C-alpha positions in Angstrom: 0.0 0.0 0.0 3.0 2.3 0.5 3.9 1.8 -3.2 0.5 2.9 -4.3 -0.6 5.7 -2.0 -3.8 6.8 -3.8 -6.3 4.0 -3.2 -9.7 5.6 -4.0 -12.0 2.7 -4.7 -12.6 -0.9 -3.6 -11.3 -2.0 -7.0 -8.0 -0.2 -6.3 -7.8 -2.0 -3.0 -8.5 -5.4 -4.6 -5.7 -4.7 -7.1 -3.2 -3.9 -4.3 -4.2 -7.1 -2.5 -3.9 -9.1 -5.7 -0.4 -7.8 -6.4 0.8 -8.2 -2.9 1.8 -11.9 -3.0 1.5 -14.8 -5.4 -0.6 -16.9 -3.1 -3.1 -14.1 -2.2 -6.2 -14.1 -4.5 -8.9 -11.7 -3.3 -12.5 -12.7 -3.7 -15.1 -10.0 -4.3 -18.5 -10.8 -2.9 -21.7 -9.7 -4.5 -25.1 -9.0 -3.1 -26.3 -12.6 -3.7 -23.5 -13.9 -1.5 -25.3 -12.7 1.6 -28.4 -13.8 3.4 -31.3 -11.9 5.0 -31.3 -13.6 8.4 -34.3 -13.0 10.7 -33.6 -12.0 14.3 -35.0 -14.9 16.2 -33.2 -14.7 19.5 -35.3 -14.6 22.7 -35.0 -11.9 25.4 -32.1 -12.4 27.7 -34.4 -13.2 30.7 -37.8 -14.8 30.6 -40.0 -16.8 32.9 -38.4 -20.1 31.9 -34.9 -19.2 30.4 -32.0 -17.0 31.4 -29.5 -16.6 28.6 -25.8 -16.2 29.6 -24.1 -12.9 29.5 -22.0 -12.6 26.4 -18.9 -11.4 28.2 -18.9 -14.5 30.5 -19.2 -17.0 27.6 -15.9 -18.6 26.6 -17.0 -21.4 24.3 -20.2 -21.7 22.3 -21.5 -24.6 20.1 -24.5 -24.8 17.7 -25.8 -27.8 15.9 -27.7 -27.8 12.6 -31.4 -28.4 13.1 -31.3 -27.7 16.8 -32.8 -24.8 18.7 -30.2 -25.1 21.4 -27.0 -23.3 22.1 -24.3 -25.1 24.2 -21.9 -22.8 26.1 -19.1 -22.9 28.6 -18.3 -20.0 31.0 -14.7 -21.4 31.3 -12.6 -23.5 29.0 -12.4 -26.5 31.3 -16.1 -26.6 32.4 -19.0 -28.6 31.1 -21.3 -27.4 28.3 -24.6 -26.0 29.4 -27.6 -26.1 27.1 -30.1 -23.3 26.6 -32.9 -22.7 24.0 -31.9 -19.2 22.8 -34.6 -18.8 20.1 -38.1 -17.3 20.4 -40.7 -20.0 20.8 -42.4 -19.1 17.5 -39.2 -19.0 15.5 -39.2 -21.6 12.8 -35.8 -23.3 12.3 -36.8 -25.4 9.3 -37.6 -22.4 7.0 -34.9 -21.5 4.5 -33.0 -18.2 4.7 -33.6 -15.9 1.7 -30.7 -14.6 -0.2 -30.3 -10.8 -0.4 -32.0 -9.5 -3.5 -30.6 -5.9 -3.6 -27.8 -3.9 -2.0 -28.5 -2.2 1.4 -27.7 1.3 0.0 -26.9 4.5 1.8 -28.9 7.7 2.3 -28.9 10.5 -0.3 -27.4 12.9 2.3 -24.5 10.5 3.1 -23.8 9.9 -0.6 -23.7 13.7 -1.1 -21.3 14.2 1.8 -19.0 11.5 0.4 -19.1 13.1 -3.1 -18.1 16.4 -1.5 -15.1 14.8 0.1 -14.1 13.2 -3.3 -13.8 16.5 -5.2 -10.0 16.1 -5.2 -10.2 12.5 -6.5 -10.0 11.8 -10.2 -13.4 11.7 -12.0 -12.9 8.0 -12.9 -12.4 7.1 -9.3 -15.8 8.6 -8.3 -17.7 6.1 -10.4 -18.6 3.8 -7.6 -20.1 6.6 -5.4 -22.0 8.0 -8.4 -23.6 4.6 -8.9 -24.0 3.4 -5.3 -27.5 2.3 -4.4 -29.6 5.0 -2.7 -32.0 4.0 0.1 -33.2 6.8 2.4 -35.1 4.2 4.5 -31.7 2.6 5.5 -30.5 3.3 9.1 -27.0 4.5 9.2 -24.8 1.9 10.9 -22.3 4.5 12.1 -23.5 7.1 14.5 -20.3 8.0 16.3 -17.7 9.6 14.0 -15.1 10.3 16.7 
């Protein structure tokens, strides 16, 4: 990356990674390589189940077709079993593949384009064509 200081786009970054070593071959993922998982976890505490605190869990194990999560609070301990899914969550239903990119808001895209005024026009292509979705929640809310 020091040999190529101006990396403006993801394609530039892929080219740098591809040329960094003979055995490194970057793989670019598309929209259809991702799934739209439904959030099916149950509340941490309920009348019948208390889920472990994440900062206490050291080992976790899942099995295909099972609603259970097995966990250890220390590496030498025994696995404990807990049903961590909502009772109405269906585990036998397939997970749909993403059909379109998530997108960014119009305002965020415009702010990025303003920052890219110094970049060559050809390098702004990605941001000119990025998917716009004003209903998308911004994943970053702390810019410090």
